[in-house]
N, C-alpha and C positions, 0 to 999 in steps of 0.2 A: 175557512168557515164564514159563511155569509151572515151578516147581521150580528156578529159576535162583538160584544162590548167588554172591554178589559175589566171595568169595575161594576158590570152588570146593571148600569143605569138604563132606564127605559125612557127614551125621548117621548114627549107628549105634546099635543097641540091643544091649546085652550083659547077660545075666542079668536082663532086665527093666528095665534102667536105660538111659535115653537120653543119648547124648553128642552134642555139637554137631559133633564131628569124629572121624575115626579116630585122629588124633594124641592128642586128649584121652583117648579110650578106652584107647589104648596106655599112656599115662602113668599112668592110673588102675590099670590091671592091674599095672604095675610097683610102684606104691605099695602095692597090696593084697598083693602077693607079699612085699614087705618087712615088711608088717604081720604076715603069717603066721609069719615067722621071728623076729619080735620086735624088728626094727630101728626100726619106727615104730609110733605108736599115735594114738588120737583123730583118725582120718581123717574129714574133713568134705568133702563135695562142695558146690561152688557157694557158698562163704561170701560173704555180701553186706556191703558197706560203704557206708553212706549218706555222701554227700559234702556236708557241711554247713560253710558258710563264713559267718562273722558271723551265725549263727543262721538262715541261709537254706539250705535244701536245694537244691543246684545240680545234683544228679544222684546216681547210685549206681554202684558198681563191683562186679562179681561175678567173683571169681577162680574158677579151676577146682577147686583142691583146697587144703586146709589140713591139717596134721598135725604131730605132735610127732616129731622125729627124734632117737632115742636115741643114734645114732652121733655126730651133731654136737651133741647136747645143746641143742637149740633148737627153737622153733616155726618152721614154714616155711609160707609161702603161695606157691603156684605157679600159673602160668597157661601153658597150652600154646598156642603161637603158630606158625602156619605163616608168617604175615605180620603184622608188628607195625605198627600204624598210629599216627599222631601223636595221635589221640584216646585210644587205649589208653595210650600213654606218659604223657599228661597225667593221666589218671585214676589211674595208678599213682603218679605224683608227689603227687597230692592225698591218696591213701591214706597215703603216707609222711608227709606234712606233718600230716595230721589225726590219724592213729592210731599213727604211728611204726613202721609195718609195711613192711618191704621185700618187695615181691612179686617173686619170681623168675620169669623167662621161660624156659620150656623149649621148645626148638625141636626139629626133627627129628633 
């Protein structure tokens, strides 16, 4: 089947940027709006974390967004999920164990 997506997400392009899903694009729009009013800064799309255990790269994890939240006074890393898989949960646990980063899951 051509164009079939396992979790039925629909990629979209907004302002020349490609997003894997409408939900990810929506969340990005919300973050950018908060950036315009000064609530967040240092917005990064698709931050990548190499998953290295005992000097062996076992994989990588790419979150959807990272930014500094001035309201909460902390760095935040978020992932937009319509459906959360066991593999994704494991990768987030590895990011926490290796980097000390709590990846937040934003749903609909």
